[in-house]
N, C-alpha and C positions, 0 to 999 in steps of 0.2 A: 309714459312713452307708449306709443301705439305699436302694436305688432303688425307686420305685413302678413296678410292672409294669403296663403298659397293653396290653390285648389288641387284636387287630385289630377285633373286633366292637365294642368300646367306642369305638375311634378312628373307625370307620365311622359309628357312631351320632352321634358329636359332629359329624362333617362333614355328615351329613344334617340334623341339627338346625340347624346354622348356615345351610345352604342354604335350609331352609324359612323360617327367620327373615328371611333376606335377601329371599326372594321375597314375603313378606308385607308387607315395608316398602314404603311408597308410592314410586313411581319419580319422582325429581325430574328435571324437564326442564331441560336446559341450553340457554341461548340463546347464539348466536354473536354477537360484536360485529362490526359492519361495519368493514372496514379503512378507515382514513382515506385520502382521496385523496392521491396523491403529487404533490409539487410538481415541475414540470418544471425542469430545470437550464437556466439561461440561459448559453449559450456565447458568450463575447465573442470578437470577431474580433481575434486578436493577430497582428500583422505583425512579422516578424523580418527582419533584414538580415545578410548574411554578410560577415565581415571576416577579415583575416589578423592574428593576434596573435603578437608576439614574446615568448617566455616564458623566464625564467631556470630554473636547475636546481631552484629551490625552488617552481616553478610560479607565480611572480609575473609578472603581465603587465607588460612593460616598455614596449611600444609597440603601436599598432594601425594597420593600413594598410587601405585600401580593397581589395576583393577582386581588382580588376584590377591591383594593384600587388604581385604576389607576388615579383617579382624584387627590388624595393626592400626588402621585408620580409626576404627571405633574405640580402640584403647587410647589412642592419642586424644580423641575428642573427650573421652571420659576423664583423662588426666588433666586436661585444660579446664574442665568444668568443676573440678574439685575445689573445696575451700571457699565456697560462697562467691566464686567469680561468675562472670556471665556464662550462660550455657553455650556449649559448642555442639555442633551436629555434623554429620557426614552427608554428602550428596554426590551424585554422579556428575562428572564434568567431562565435556567433550572438547578436545583441542585439536587443531589442525596439525597434520604431520607435513613437514617440509619435504617435498620430493626433490631428489637431486638428479 
């Protein structure tokens, strides 16, 4: 199949014709939509309290102690770990306080 040979002059004439046609077309004005006002996020005051949690090896919480009772929590973890059972450990836990 033979190709159609297009010379540079023919291609330049096509481009000029397209540019003239585009310039002759009426320019359509675009209007910008105003952005909707954003709603402010309401930040609720969330209070949290710190506890000591005793956890099993499977990360299940076994017991919870007040923060000032760290020694009791460690003793409980030690007691649960005795006798070849799975090891238990203590970790800090934050829980929400319900405000009234």
